[in-house]
C-alpha positions in Angstrom: -57.7 75.4 -0.1 -57.8 71.6 -0.2 -56.1 71.4 -3.6 -53.3 73.7 -2.4 -52.8 71.7 0.8 -52.8 68.4 -1.2 -50.2 69.7 -3.6 -48.1 71.0 -0.7 -48.2 67.7 1.1 -47.1 65.8 -2.0 -44.2 68.2 -2.6 -43.2 68.3 1.1 -43.4 64.5 1.2 -41.0 64.1 -1.7 -38.6 66.7 -0.2 -38.6 64.9 3.1 -38.0 61.5 1.5 -35.1 62.9 -0.5 -33.7 64.5 2.7 -33.8 61.2 4.5 -32.0 59.4 1.7 -29.4 62.2 1.5 -28.8 62.0 5.3 -28.2 58.3 4.9 -26.0 58.6 1.8 -24.0 61.6 3.1 -21.0 61.7 5.3 -23.0 61.0 8.4 -24.5 57.8 7.0 -27.4 58.3 9.4 -29.8 55.4 9.5 -32.1 57.5 11.7 -32.4 60.1 8.9 -33.3 57.4 6.5 -36.0 55.9 8.7 -37.4 59.2 10.0 -37.3 60.9 6.6 -38.8 57.8 5.0 -41.7 57.5 7.5 -42.4 61.3 7.5 -42.2 61.5 3.7 -44.5 58.5 3.2 -47.0 59.8 5.7 -47.1 63.2 4.0 -47.7 61.5 0.6 -50.4 59.5 2.3 -52.0 62.7 3.6 -51.9 64.2 0.1 -53.5 61.0 -1.3 -56.3 61.1 1.3 -57.0 64.7 0.3 -57.9 63.4 -3.2 -61.3 62.4 -1.8 -61.1 59.2 0.2 -60.8 60.9 3.6 -60.3 64.6 3.5 -60.5 65.2 7.3 -58.2 62.2 7.9 -55.6 63.5 5.4 -55.7 67.0 7.0 -55.2 65.7 10.5 -52.4 63.3 9.4 -50.7 66.1 7.5 -51.1 68.4 10.5 -49.6 65.9 12.9 -46.6 65.2 10.6 -46.0 68.9 9.9 -46.2 69.6 13.6 -43.6 66.9 14.3 -41.2 68.2 11.6 -41.6 71.8 12.5 -41.1 70.9 16.2 -37.9 69.0 15.4 -36.3 71.3 12.8 -37.3 74.9 13.7 -35.4 74.8 17.1 -32.4 73.2 15.3 -32.5 75.9 12.6 -32.5 78.7 15.2 -29.6 77.0 16.9 -27.4 76.2 13.9 -28.7 78.5 11.2 -28.2 75.6 8.7 -30.6 76.1 5.8 -30.6 72.4 4.9 -32.2 70.4 6.2 -33.2 72.3 9.4 -34.3 75.5 7.8 -36.2 74.0 4.8 -37.9 71.2 6.8 -38.7 73.5 9.7 -40.2 76.3 7.6 -42.1 73.9 5.3 -43.4 72.2 8.4 -44.7 75.5 9.6 -46.3 76.2 6.3 -47.9 72.8 6.3 -49.4 73.5 9.8 -50.9 76.7 8.5 -52.3 75.1 5.3 -53.8 72.2 7.3 -55.4 74.4 9.9 -56.8 76.7 7.3 -58.2 73.8 5.3 -59.7 72.3 8.4 -61.4 75.6 9.3 -62.8 76.0 5.8 -64.0 72.5 5.5 
C-alpha cells in the first residue's frame, strides 16, 4: 500500500504543479494558482519522497493533510461548476489521496 500511495503522491504532485503553472500562464494569469499549486505540488512530492523510507508516517500525514486541503477546496467547486479541469481532477484526486493515505496509515 505504501508503494501505491508513494507513486500516487508523486503523480498528483506533478499534476498539481502543472495546474498551478497553467493557471498562471492562462487567461486568468492567477498568481494565487501559481503559489497554491506550487506549494501543494511540492508538498505532495515531499510526501512521496518521505514514503521512500526516511519518514513513512510523516509522509502519510503530510500527504493526507495536503489531499484533504485540495479535496476540500476543489470538490465543492466541481459540484458547483461541473468543470472537469481543474476542479474535478484536483478534487477527485484529492479524495483518492485521502483514501490511500488513510488505508496506508491503518495498514502501517
